[in-house]
N, C-alpha and C positions, 0 to 999 in steps of 0.2 A: 319592169322597173320595180314593181312591188316585191317580186320574187328576189331581186338583188338586194333590196333594202332588208328583207326578212333574213336573208342569209348573213348580211353584214351585222345585223342586230344579234343574230344567233351566235356569231363568232365573238362579238363583244360580251354577250351574256356568258358564254362558255369561259372566256378569259377571266371575267370578274369572278365567276363561280370557282374557278381553279385557284384564283388568288385568295379568296376568302377561305377556301378549304385548306390551302397551304398554311394560312395564318392559324387556322384552328388546329392543324396538326402540330405546328410550331409551339402553340400554347400548351397542348397536351404534352409534348415532349419536354417542354420547359418545366411543367409541373411534375412530370415523371422524374426528371433529374433532381429536382428539389426533394421529392419524396425519397429518393435513393441516397440522400446524404443525411448525416446526423452529426451532432456536435456533442463532444464529451468534455466535461470539466472535471479534472482530476486534482484532488487536494491531498497533499502529503502532510501528515501530522507527526512530528518527532516525539520521542519519548522523554522520560524524566531526566533531569540533570542531577546526577547523584554523587559527585566526587566527595562532598562533605559527609554524606550519609555513610560512606564506606568506613569512616572513623568516628562513629557517633559517641557523644558524651552521654552520661546518664540523664542529664537535664534535657537534652535533645530527644532522647528516646521517650521520656515522659510527655514532652510536648507533642511528639508525633502521635502517640497513643490518644492523647486528649484532643488532637487536631486543633491545637492553638499555636499557630505558627506566625501569625501576623506580628510584625515588629521584631522578630527574633533576628539574631545575627545570621542564622542559617538562611532566612528569607533574603536578607540584604546581600549576603555574599552570593547567593544563587542568582539574584537579579543582576549582579555585576558580571558573573560568569556567563549568564545568558546574553549579555551585550558584547562580550569579548569575541571579535571575529575569529579568533583562534579555534574556538569550539564549534565553528560551522564548517570547518575544512574537511571533515572526514565523514559527514553524513548530510542528507538533505535537510537544511534548516536555514531560514533567512531571519528577518527581523520579526518583531512581535506583530500579531494580527495576521490578517489574510493578505498575502503578497503574491502577485503574479510572477511566474518564472519567465524572465526575459531571455529569449533565444536570439542573440544578436552577436555578430563578430566583434562589436565594440564593447560588449560586456565581458568583464574578466572571467576566466575559467573558474568553475567552482564545482563542488560535489553535488550541489543541487541541480546544476545544469547537466552534469553527466548522468545523474540518476534519471532526470526527465527525458533525456535523449535516448537512454537505453530502454526505458519504459515505452517510449513512443515507437522505437524500432520493433520491439517485441509485439506491441499492439498491432502494428502493420502486419506482422507475420501471423498473428492469431485471428485477424479479421477475415472471417469466411462468410460474412453476411451479404457480401456483394454491395454493401453501402459504403459510399465514400465517407470517411470520418475526418472531421476537423476537431483537433484536440487543443485544449488550453490547460496549462499546468500551473498550480498554485501551491504555496506552502501556508500552513497556519502555524504561526509561532505562538506558543503559550509560555507561561512562567517556568515550567519544568519542575515545579515544587510538588512533592508527593501528597501533601495534605488535601483531603477531599473537599473542604470548603473552598480553598483557593482554586482547586482544579475546577470546581463547579462554576466559579466566576469566569474562568477561562472559557468554559463551554457556553456561557451566556454571551460572551463577546463573540465567540465563533458563530453562534446562531445568527446574531444580529448582522455581522459583517457578511456572512454567506448570503443571507436574505437580501441584503442591499446589493451585492454583486450580481446575484441572479436577476433581480429586478432591473438593474442597469443593462444587463445583456439582453433581456427580453425587449426593452425599449429600443435597443439597437437591432432588433429583428432576429435575435438568436435565442432559441429556447433549449438550453443545454441539458443533457443527461448528466447526472452527478455521480462521481465515484470518489469515495473518501478512503484513503489508506492510512490507518493509524498504527504506529509502532509502539509496543509496550504500553505505558500509560497514556500515550497519545491516542491509543484506541479507546481508553476510558473517557478521555475528553470528547472524542467523537461520538461515542455511544451515549454519552450524557446529553447530547442534543435532544434526545427524546424526552428526557426529564425537563429540560429547559422549556421546550414547547408546551409541556403540560403544566408545569408549576408557575411559569411566568405569564401564562395566558397570552402568548404571542401568536399571531396569525401564522398558519402553516403556508408559507409562500413557496415552498420547494419540497421535493421528495428526493431522498438519496436513493438512487437506483442500485448502487452497489456499495455496501458498507463492508470494508475489508479490514479485519483486525489481525495484526501480526504480532505474535508473542506477547499478547496482552495478559497481565495477571488478572485472573477471573475469580469472582466471588458470586455466590448464589443471589446476592442482593441485586445483581445486574440483570437477572432473568426477565423482570417486567419490561425493560427497555426493548427486548427482542420482539415484543408484540406490537410495538408502536407503528402506527400507519405512516410514520415519517420514513421508514425504511422499506424498500421493495425486496431486496435480497441482502443477506448477511453471510459473510464467510469468515470463519475463525480458523486461522492458520497457526499451527504450532509444531514444535519439534521436541521429541523426547530427550534430545541432547541439550536442550535449553534449560539449564538449571536456574538461571536468574528469574525466569518467569514465575517460579514457585516461591520466591523469597519474600513476597509482600506479606509481612505479618500483620498489616493493618486491615487486611481483607476480612470482611464479615462473612459469617457462615462457616468458619473453620479456622484452624490455627494459622495456616498459610494459604496463599492463593493457589488456584488450580490452573491447569493447562486448557481445559475445555469445560463447556457448560454442562451441568447435570440438572435434570428436572427436579423440582421440589415435589413433595407429596401432593397429589391432586392437581398439579399444575404442569402439564407437559410443556416442552420447549416449543418455540414457534416453528412452524413449517417453513418459514422463510430462511431459517438458519441451516447452513451446511458447515460441518466441522471437518477440517482437513489436517491430517498428520503429514508433515513434510519429511520425506526420507531422501537421502542422497547416497547412492551406492556406487562404488568403483571397483575395478579389478584389484586383487591383491598382487603385489609385485613378487611373484614367485616363479622360479625357473621350471616348476612342475605345472604351472598354470596352463589350462587348455583354453586359449583365447577364443577359439571358435565356439566353445560351449555357450558363451554369452549371446551369440548371434541367433541361436535357436530357442526363441522364447516360447514357442508353441506349447510343448508338452512338459517342459521341465519345471515342475512346481517349486523346487528348491530355489531355482534361479529367479522365478517370478516373485516368490515370496521374500527374497533377499536372504534366505537362510543357508545358501550354498557356501561352502568353505572357501571358494575362490573369490568371494565378494567381501568387501570391507565397508562398514557403515561409517560414513563421514557426514552425517546429518548436521544441519547448522546449529552452531551455538547462538546465544542470544544476539550478540552484536553482528554476527555474520548475516543476519536477516536484513539489516538496515545500514550498517556502516561499510565503508570502503576499506580495502586491505591495508591502507597506510595509517590506519588508526594505531595508537600506541599499545592497545591491549585487545584481547578477546577475538582476534582474527588470525587464523592459521595461514602461514605462508604457502602451504601445500593444499589449501582448500581449492576444490575443482573450479569454483567460480572466481577465483582470485583475479583482479582485485574488486570484483563487483559484489554488491549485496544480493541475496537470493530474491528479495522483493522485486527486483527489476524484471523477473520472469513471471510475475503474478498473472498477466493476461493469458499465458498458455496454461497455467495451472487452473484458472477459473474456467477456461474453455473446456478442458478435459473433464473437470468435475461436473460442469453443466451437462455434458454429453453422456457421461458414464456413471457419475458418482451418486451415492445415496446421501442420507442425512449425516452420516459419519463414516468417512472413508480415509484411506491413506493414498498419498500420491508419491510414488517412488521414482525419483529422477535418476536416470543413468546417462550422465553427460558424455561418457566415452563412446556410447553406442547411439547417442542422439535419440533416446527413447524416454517415454514417460508412461508409467504403469499405474493404472487406477485399480485399487483393490477395495471392493465393497464389503470386505470381511465375511463374505459368504463363499469364499474359495473361487470366486469368479474374477478373472484378471482381464483388463482391457489395455492393450498395448498400442501406442501411437508414436509417431515421430514427435520429439520434443520441439524441434524447429522444422520448417519446411525444407525440402530438398535444396541443396546448394546454399543453405543458410546454416550458420553454426555459432558456437559460443565465441569463437575468435573474432567474428565480425562485431559482436557486442563489445568485447574487451577493447577493440581498437578505437572505440569512442574516446577512451581515456588516453591522453598523450603519455608516453613513457616518462617524459620529463616531470610529470605531475605526481608520479608514484614514488614518493619519498617517505620512507618509514619514519614516523615521529617517535621520539624517545620519551619514556615515562618521566624522566627528569624535566624535560621541557613542558610536559603536560602539568606536572605538579608545581612547577614554577609559576605558571599562569594561575592555577588554583590558589596557591598561597598568597600571591599578590592581591587577588580579589578579596581574600579573607582579611588580610591586613588593612586593606582600604576600607572594608566594611566595619572593622573594629574602630576606626577613627570617627565613625559617624553614629555609633550606638554604644550604649553601656550594657546591652543585653548579652547574655552568654548563649552558647549553643544549647 
């Protein structure tokens, strides 16, 4: 009798032990799955709004140099241009402030949506960490005015709104990593977050894991921001075919702005910074071209360096970094990425540079061969697939419906600009 009771208790004890052990394993597995996932918050910051500056008056030039733009007709007209939906149709830009990109079938199609979808697709392809990634996309809309004082105010608002959104997400149980992609002077607005944190004595409630600057006009006065603890990694992407990047005559430390950061005397650049020259090379269309030559990257230094006569340099212009192909200006119809902006492949560029790049390197993109070549300027070349096998540029391009690709005319563009100028003149007596 006692032996039977002992056996039955043993069976019950064994069953309970197995149940508790299974619960323990389930808990460990659940924690493990949580540990293998991460959340990314990507914020897109547009560049300056410059149609009026293309035809500046002497008075406007003087005010630009003096940085006294408050109350000017230039400021008022630019504010109206910034609110006109027409100017958001060819690049990622929404309303003023921090706005989430809504991905929903009920939401109208837009350049901001296409840009976010393309970026998300390439992020999937570039994700080799084994961690599941949940991604949120935002835009930060600022005034678009080139004056430093007004731009700084935009940075203050950016810092406060970003801090508020990160706090909200954390309360909801999400602790996001932050990636900021700033185009042209949108990069200046983003980089000035470091100044805002320091000057305004604001609490540092977040850290930017990846600060990515694309075609930003650079001056040596920006160097201190690179050392800020607010940024974990900084990437400066530029193209030597981008002439607009060097046209900022308001940049301090030189007559015009620069493409990349240079150290000041006695003050080296931050080790967090990686500077990347973007190149895009394609085959020349020649009947004497040896197409197979491009497939053998191994020992052909001329092909690896891009100096071969069978290659053509089609590196991006300023707007091709950020705008879609249907913009009225500055985007070539035969550009290899047409109609997408180059910034949509930033995840694969960053991945290749993190793996092979040094502090200052070039990334040569060969879309026809699906290759990306990292050159560390020491005659060492690292070649990888641009996209994973069975993935290609056409899959990215298919995100944009063909019906949406309608080239806009310069006349239509300037009609909108002139309407905003006339409207601004009715409300102010100031001149440009």
